[in-house]
KOLKOLBA-86352 format. One record per atom (N, C-alpha, C): residue in three letters; atom name; x, y, z. Coordinates in pm, whole numbers, padded with zeros to 5 digits. Each point is the difference from the previous one (the first is absolute). Layout:
BEGIN
{aa->ALA	at->CA	px->X	py->Y	pz->Z}
...
REM end
This chain:
BEGIN
{aa->UNK	at->N	px->00082	py->-00119	pz->00000}
{aa->UNK	at->CA	px->-00082	py->00119	pz->00000}
{aa->UNK	at->C	px->00086	py->00126	pz->00000}
{aa->UNK	at->N	px->00114	py->-00004	pz->00067}
{aa->UNK	at->CA	px->00087	py->00117	pz->00002}
{aa->UNK	at->C	px->00051	py->00032	pz->-00140}
{aa->UNK	at->N	px->00024	py->-00104	pz->-00079}
{aa->UNK	at->CA	px->00046	py->00023	pz->-00139}
{aa->UNK	at->C	px->-00109	py->00072	pz->-00080}
{aa->UNK	at->N	px->-00125	py->-00040	pz->00020}
{aa->UNK	at->CA	px->-00112	py->00068	pz->-00069}
{aa->UNK	at->C	px->-00010	py->00145	pz->00044}
{aa->UNK	at->N	px->00014	py->00022	pz->00131}
{aa->UNK	at->CA	px->-00007	py->00136	pz->00053}
{aa->UNK	at->C	px->00113	py->00085	pz->-00058}
{aa->UNK	at->N	px->00119	py->-00057	pz->-00006}
{aa->UNK	at->CA	px->00114	py->00073	pz->-00055}
{aa->UNK	at->C	px->-00023	py->00036	pz->-00147}
{aa->UNK	at->N	px->-00054	py->-00092	pz->-00077}
{aa->UNK	at->CA	px->-00029	py->00026	pz->-00141}
{aa->UNK	at->C	px->-00106	py->00109	pz->-00015}
{aa->UNK	at->N	px->-00103	py->-00006	pz->00083}
{aa->UNK	at->CA	px->-00105	py->00102	pz->-00004}
{aa->UNK	at->C	px->00058	py->00137	pz->00036}
{aa->UNK	at->N	px->00084	py->00004	pz->00101}
{aa->UNK	at->CA	px->00061	py->00127	pz->00042}
{aa->UNK	at->C	px->00088	py->00056	pz->-00111}
{aa->UNK	at->N	px->00077	py->-00085	pz->-00066}
{aa->UNK	at->CA	px->00087	py->00047	pz->-00109}
{aa->UNK	at->C	px->-00083	py->00066	pz->-00110}
{aa->UNK	at->N	px->-00111	py->-00061	pz->-00036}
{aa->UNK	at->CA	px->-00086	py->00056	pz->-00105}
{aa->UNK	at->C	px->-00062	py->00132	pz->00045}
{aa->UNK	at->N	px->-00043	py->00006	pz->00124}
{aa->UNK	at->CA	px->-00064	py->00122	pz->00053}
{aa->UNK	at->C	px->00101	py->00114	pz->00011}
{aa->UNK	at->N	px->00119	py->-00031	pz->00050}
{aa->UNK	at->CA	px->00104	py->00103	pz->00012}
{aa->UNK	at->C	px->00035	py->00055	pz->-00138}
{aa->UNK	at->N	px->00006	py->-00087	pz->-00100}
{aa->UNK	at->CA	px->00028	py->00045	pz->-00137}
{aa->UNK	at->C	px->-00104	py->00100	pz->-00046}
{aa->UNK	at->N	px->-00126	py->-00024	pz->00034}
{aa->UNK	at->CA	px->-00107	py->00094	pz->-00038}
{aa->UNK	at->C	px->00014	py->00134	pz->00071}
{aa->UNK	at->N	px->00045	py->-00003	pz->00123}
{aa->UNK	at->CA	px->00008	py->00123	pz->00081}
{aa->UNK	at->C	px->00136	py->00070	pz->-00012}
{aa->UNK	at->N	px->00091	py->-00064	pz->-00068}
{aa->UNK	at->CA	px->00136	py->00050	pz->-00003}
{aa->UNK	at->C	px->00008	py->00135	pz->-00071}
{aa->UNK	at->N	px->00073	py->00089	pz->00061}
{aa->UNK	at->CA	px->00030	py->00131	pz->-00056}
{aa->UNK	at->C	px->00142	py->00031	pz->00045}
{aa->UNK	at->N	px->00085	py->00034	pz->-00090}
{aa->UNK	at->CA	px->00142	py->00017	pz->00031}
{aa->UNK	at->C	px->00026	py->00095	pz->00117}
{aa->UNK	at->N	px->-00084	py->00100	pz->00014}
{aa->UNK	at->CA	px->00021	py->00099	pz->00106}
{aa->UNK	at->C	px->-00080	py->-00028	pz->00126}
{aa->UNK	at->N	px->-00086	py->-00100	pz->-00004}
{aa->UNK	at->CA	px->-00092	py->-00022	pz->00112}
{aa->UNK	at->C	px->00068	py->-00074	pz->00115}
{aa->UNK	at->N	px->-00026	py->00050	pz->00117}
{aa->UNK	at->CA	px->00043	py->-00068	pz->00122}
{aa->UNK	at->C	px->-00107	py->-00099	pz->00040}
{aa->UNK	at->N	px->00040	py->-00104	pz->00068}
{aa->UNK	at->CA	px->-00096	py->-00093	pz->00055}
{aa->UNK	at->C	px->-00053	py->00061	pz->00130}
{aa->UNK	at->N	px->-00124	py->00040	pz->-00003}
{aa->UNK	at->CA	px->-00063	py->00059	pz->00118}
{aa->UNK	at->C	px->-00083	py->-00106	pz->00071}
{aa->UNK	at->N	px->-00038	py->00030	pz->00123}
{aa->UNK	at->CA	px->-00083	py->-00094	pz->00075}
{aa->UNK	at->C	px->-00134	py->-00021	pz->-00068}
{aa->UNK	at->N	px->-00058	py->00105	pz->-00054}
{aa->UNK	at->CA	px->-00130	py->-00016	pz->-00065}
{aa->UNK	at->C	px->00013	py->-00086	pz->-00126}
{aa->UNK	at->N	px->00107	py->00017	pz->-00077}
{aa->UNK	at->CA	px->00022	py->-00085	pz->-00117}
{aa->UNK	at->C	px->00029	py->-00143	pz->00042}
{aa->UNK	at->N	px->00076	py->-00017	pz->00106}
{aa->UNK	at->CA	px->00029	py->-00135	pz->00052}
{aa->UNK	at->C	px->-00131	py->-00072	pz->00033}
{aa->UNK	at->N	px->-00091	py->00067	pz->00069}
{aa->UNK	at->CA	px->-00128	py->-00062	pz->00037}
{aa->UNK	at->C	px->-00086	py->-00026	pz->-00123}
{aa->UNK	at->N	px->00006	py->00089	pz->-00098}
{aa->UNK	at->CA	px->-00076	py->-00021	pz->-00123}
{aa->UNK	at->C	px->00050	py->-00124	pz->-00074}
{aa->UNK	at->N	px->00132	py->-00014	pz->-00009}
{aa->UNK	at->CA	px->00058	py->-00118	pz->-00065}
{aa->UNK	at->C	px->-00035	py->-00126	pz->00079}
{aa->UNK	at->N	px->00005	py->00008	pz->00132}
{aa->UNK	at->CA	px->-00037	py->-00115	pz->00084}
{aa->UNK	at->C	px->-00145	py->-00042	pz->-00028}
{aa->UNK	at->N	px->-00090	py->00095	pz->-00004}
{aa->UNK	at->CA	px->-00141	py->-00029	pz->-00024}
{aa->UNK	at->C	px->-00019	py->-00068	pz->-00135}
{aa->UNK	at->N	px->00066	py->00051	pz->-00103}
{aa->UNK	at->CA	px->-00011	py->-00058	pz->-00133}
{aa->UNK	at->C	px->00059	py->-00140	pz->-00005}
{aa->UNK	at->N	px->00113	py->-00021	pz->00064}
{aa->UNK	at->CA	px->00066	py->-00131	pz->-00001}
{aa->UNK	at->C	px->-00084	py->-00104	pz->00075}
{aa->UNK	at->N	px->-00056	py->00038	pz->00113}
{aa->UNK	at->CA	px->-00084	py->-00093	pz->00077}
{aa->UNK	at->C	px->-00126	py->-00032	pz->-00080}
{aa->UNK	at->N	px->-00056	py->00099	pz->-00067}
{aa->UNK	at->CA	px->-00118	py->-00025	pz->-00084}
{aa->UNK	at->C	px->00032	py->-00099	pz->-00110}
{aa->UNK	at->N	px->00117	py->00012	pz->-00060}
{aa->UNK	at->CA	px->00041	py->-00094	pz->-00104}
{aa->UNK	at->C	px->00012	py->-00142	pz->00056}
{aa->UNK	at->N	px->00051	py->-00013	pz->00120}
{aa->UNK	at->CA	px->00012	py->-00132	pz->00063}
{aa->UNK	at->C	px->-00136	py->-00060	pz->00033}
{aa->UNK	at->N	px->-00090	py->00081	pz->00047}
{aa->UNK	at->CA	px->-00130	py->-00053	pz->00043}
{aa->UNK	at->C	px->-00085	py->-00047	pz->-00118}
{aa->UNK	at->N	px->00036	py->00039	pz->-00120}
{aa->UNK	at->CA	px->-00073	py->-00047	pz->-00118}
{aa->UNK	at->C	px->00028	py->-00146	pz->-00031}
{aa->UNK	at->N	px->00110	py->-00052	pz->00051}
{aa->UNK	at->CA	px->00033	py->-00142	pz->-00022}
{aa->UNK	at->C	px->-00086	py->-00086	pz->00093}
{aa->UNK	at->N	px->-00055	py->-00104	pz->-00054}
{aa->UNK	at->CA	px->-00088	py->-00088	pz->00078}
{aa->UNK	at->C	px->00074	py->-00087	pz->00100}
{aa->UNK	at->N	px->00129	py->-00022	pz->-00022}
{aa->UNK	at->CA	px->00074	py->-00092	pz->00086}
{aa->UNK	at->C	px->00078	py->00068	pz->00112}
{aa->UNK	at->N	px->-00030	py->00125	pz->00026}
{aa->UNK	at->CA	px->00072	py->00075	pz->00104}
{aa->UNK	at->C	px->-00091	py->00019	pz->00120}
{aa->UNK	at->N	px->00054	py->-00032	pz->00116}
{aa->UNK	at->CA	px->-00075	py->00010	pz->00125}
{aa->UNK	at->C	px->00014	py->00141	pz->00058}
{aa->UNK	at->N	px->-00111	py->00059	pz->00038}
{aa->UNK	at->CA	px->-00001	py->00136	pz->00055}
{aa->UNK	at->C	px->00088	py->00011	pz->00125}
{aa->UNK	at->N	px->00006	py->-00104	pz->00080}
{aa->UNK	at->CA	px->00085	py->00001	pz->00119}
{aa->UNK	at->C	px->00146	py->00016	pz->-00039}
{aa->UNK	at->N	px->00042	py->-00069	pz->-00104}
{aa->UNK	at->CA	px->00138	py->00012	pz->-00048}
{aa->UNK	at->C	px->00028	py->00140	pz->-00052}
{aa->UNK	at->N	px->-00094	py->00054	pz->-00073}
{aa->UNK	at->CA	px->00016	py->00136	pz->-00052}
{aa->UNK	at->C	px->00016	py->00099	pz->00114}
{aa->UNK	at->N	px->-00081	py->-00013	pz->00102}
{aa->UNK	at->CA	px->00005	py->00094	pz->00113}
{aa->UNK	at->C	px->00132	py->-00008	pz->00074}
{aa->UNK	at->N	px->00067	py->-00114	pz->-00004}
{aa->UNK	at->CA	px->00130	py->-00013	pz->00067}
{aa->UNK	at->C	px->00108	py->00080	pz->-00073}
{aa->UNK	at->N	px->-00020	py->00030	pz->-00127}
{aa->UNK	at->CA	px->00096	py->00075	pz->-00079}
{aa->UNK	at->C	px->-00021	py->00151	pz->00009}
{aa->UNK	at->N	px->-00118	py->00040	pz->00040}
{aa->UNK	at->CA	px->-00038	py->00142	pz->-00002}
{aa->UNK	at->C	px->00058	py->00078	pz->00117}
{aa->UNK	at->N	px->-00003	py->00131	pz->-00017}
{aa->UNK	at->CA	px->00040	py->00090	pz->00108}
{aa->UNK	at->C	px->-00117	py->00019	pz->00095}
{aa->UNK	at->N	px->00030	py->00017	pz->00128}
{aa->UNK	at->CA	px->-00104	py->00030	pz->00097}
{aa->UNK	at->C	px->-00059	py->00135	pz->-00037}
{aa->UNK	at->N	px->-00132	py->00009	pz->-00014}
{aa->UNK	at->CA	px->-00064	py->00121	pz->-00057}
{aa->UNK	at->C	px->00040	py->00134	pz->00061}
{aa->UNK	at->N	px->00026	py->00005	pz->00129}
{aa->UNK	at->CA	px->00029	py->00131	pz->00061}
{aa->UNK	at->C	px->00147	py->00018	pz->00038}
{aa->UNK	at->N	px->00084	py->-00095	pz->-00035}
{aa->UNK	at->CA	px->00140	py->00006	pz->00043}
{aa->UNK	at->C	px->00086	py->00094	pz->-00084}
{aa->UNK	at->N	px->-00046	py->00033	pz->-00121}
{aa->UNK	at->CA	px->00079	py->00083	pz->-00089}
{aa->UNK	at->C	px->-00084	py->00117	pz->-00047}
{aa->UNK	at->N	px->00063	py->00117	pz->-00014}
{aa->UNK	at->CA	px->-00077	py->00120	pz->-00038}
{aa->UNK	at->C	px->-00058	py->-00010	pz->-00140}
{aa->UNK	at->N	px->-00098	py->00082	pz->-00027}
{aa->UNK	at->CA	px->-00060	py->00010	pz->-00134}
{aa->UNK	at->C	px->00014	py->00145	pz->-00047}
{aa->UNK	at->N	px->00125	py->00041	pz->-00008}
{aa->UNK	at->CA	px->00031	py->00138	pz->-00036}
{aa->UNK	at->C	px->00077	py->00004	pz->-00131}
{aa->UNK	at->N	px->00029	py->00121	pz->-00046}
{aa->UNK	at->CA	px->00081	py->00017	pz->-00119}
{aa->UNK	at->C	px->00148	py->00018	pz->00034}
{aa->UNK	at->N	px->00035	py->-00036	pz->00121}
{aa->UNK	at->CA	px->00142	py->00002	pz->00040}
{aa->UNK	at->C	px->00071	py->-00119	pz->-00062}
{aa->UNK	at->N	px->00129	py->00015	pz->-00031}
{aa->UNK	at->CA	px->00076	py->-00113	pz->-00053}
{aa->UNK	at->C	px->00004	py->-00116	pz->00100}
{aa->UNK	at->N	px->00000	py->-00121	pz->-00053}
{aa->UNK	at->CA	px->00006	py->-00119	pz->00085}
{aa->UNK	at->C	px->00135	py->-00004	pz->00069}
{aa->UNK	at->N	px->-00004	py->-00021	pz->00131}
{aa->UNK	at->CA	px->00120	py->-00015	pz->00080}
{aa->UNK	at->C	px->-00032	py->-00095	pz->00113}
{aa->UNK	at->N	px->00065	py->-00115	pz->-00001}
{aa->UNK	at->CA	px->-00023	py->-00099	pz->00105}
{aa->UNK	at->C	px->00090	py->00024	pz->00120}
{aa->UNK	at->N	px->00082	py->00103	pz->-00005}
{aa->UNK	at->CA	px->00088	py->00029	pz->00112}
{aa->UNK	at->C	px->00092	py->-00117	pz->00025}
{aa->UNK	at->N	px->00009	py->-00040	pz->00122}
{aa->UNK	at->CA	px->00086	py->-00114	pz->00033}
{aa->UNK	at->C	px->-00083	py->-00123	pz->00036}
{aa->UNK	at->N	px->-00113	py->-00014	pz->-00065}
{aa->UNK	at->CA	px->-00089	py->-00114	pz->00026}
{aa->UNK	at->C	px->00071	py->-00131	pz->-00034}
{aa->UNK	at->N	px->-00013	py->-00096	pz->00088}
{aa->UNK	at->CA	px->00059	py->-00132	pz->-00024}
{aa->UNK	at->C	px->-00093	py->-00089	pz->-00080}
{aa->UNK	at->N	px->-00129	py->00026	pz->00009}
{aa->UNK	at->CA	px->-00098	py->-00081	pz->-00070}
{aa->UNK	at->C	px->-00097	py->00090	pz->-00074}
{aa->UNK	at->N	px->-00029	py->-00042	pz->-00123}
{aa->UNK	at->CA	px->-00093	py->00073	pz->-00084}
{aa->UNK	at->C	px->-00092	py->-00104	pz->-00061}
{aa->UNK	at->N	px->-00130	py->00029	pz->-00010}
{aa->UNK	at->CA	px->-00091	py->-00097	pz->-00062}
{aa->UNK	at->C	px->00047	py->-00040	pz->-00140}
{aa->UNK	at->N	px->-00025	py->-00124	pz->-00035}
{aa->UNK	at->CA	px->00047	py->-00054	pz->-00128}
{aa->UNK	at->C	px->-00039	py->00088	pz->-00117}
{aa->UNK	at->N	px->-00126	py->00037	pz->-00007}
{aa->UNK	at->CA	px->-00047	py->00077	pz->-00115}
{aa->UNK	at->C	px->00072	py->00135	pz->-00009}
{aa->UNK	at->N	px->00022	py->00067	pz->00110}
{aa->UNK	at->CA	px->00068	py->00129	pz->-00003}
{aa->UNK	at->C	px->00146	py->-00016	pz->-00040}
{aa->UNK	at->N	px->00062	py->-00104	pz->00048}
{aa->UNK	at->CA	px->00139	py->-00028	pz->-00036}
{aa->UNK	at->C	px->00013	py->-00026	pz->-00150}
{aa->UNK	at->N	px->-00091	py->-00080	pz->-00054}
{aa->UNK	at->CA	px->00003	py->-00030	pz->-00144}
{aa->UNK	at->C	px->-00023	py->00126	pz->-00083}
{aa->UNK	at->N	px->-00093	py->00083	pz->00042}
{aa->UNK	at->CA	px->-00027	py->00125	pz->-00072}
{aa->UNK	at->C	px->00123	py->00091	pz->00003}
{aa->UNK	at->N	px->00054	py->00018	pz->00119}
{aa->UNK	at->CA	px->00116	py->00087	pz->00018}
{aa->UNK	at->C	px->00117	py->-00047	pz->-00087}
{aa->UNK	at->N	px->00029	py->-00129	pz->00004}
{aa->UNK	at->CA	px->00113	py->-00053	pz->-00078}
{aa->UNK	at->C	px->-00025	py->00012	pz->-00150}
{aa->UNK	at->N	px->-00121	py->-00028	pz->-00045}
{aa->UNK	at->CA	px->-00030	py->00010	pz->-00142}
{aa->UNK	at->C	px->00006	py->00146	pz->-00046}
{aa->UNK	at->N	px->-00050	py->00090	pz->00080}
{aa->UNK	at->CA	px->00003	py->00142	pz->-00037}
{aa->UNK	at->C	px->00144	py->00050	pz->-00011}
{aa->UNK	at->N	px->00082	py->-00040	pz->00096}
{aa->UNK	at->CA	px->00142	py->00041	pz->-00004}
{aa->UNK	at->C	px->00070	py->-00063	pz->-00120}
{aa->UNK	at->N	px->-00031	py->-00126	pz->-00031}
{aa->UNK	at->CA	px->00063	py->-00069	pz->-00112}
{aa->UNK	at->C	px->-00037	py->00066	pz->-00133}
{aa->UNK	at->N	px->-00122	py->00045	pz->-00010}
{aa->UNK	at->CA	px->-00047	py->00052	pz->-00127}
{aa->UNK	at->C	px->00030	py->00149	pz->-00020}
{aa->UNK	at->N	px->00053	py->00064	pz->00101}
{aa->UNK	at->CA	px->00031	py->00145	pz->-00014}
{aa->UNK	at->C	px->00149	py->00019	pz->-00006}
REM end
């Protein structure tokens, strides 16, 4: 399932990519929402598994500030995949 999520994120980031654009928290959440929606369309994916990959709804801001995890040791899978793909593609 993580491979599917990663593929969905790569496609979504490509759509949102802009050479000058910073990855903001609001864009991060938008990409997360789109990626999770893509996963839930598959019939063989369990909602419980999907929820384990997601970010806790109130743990991260929904602002236009650039994404900064500070010195966090752990980041939700989906946010980590988005962050890495965005950095790779810019």
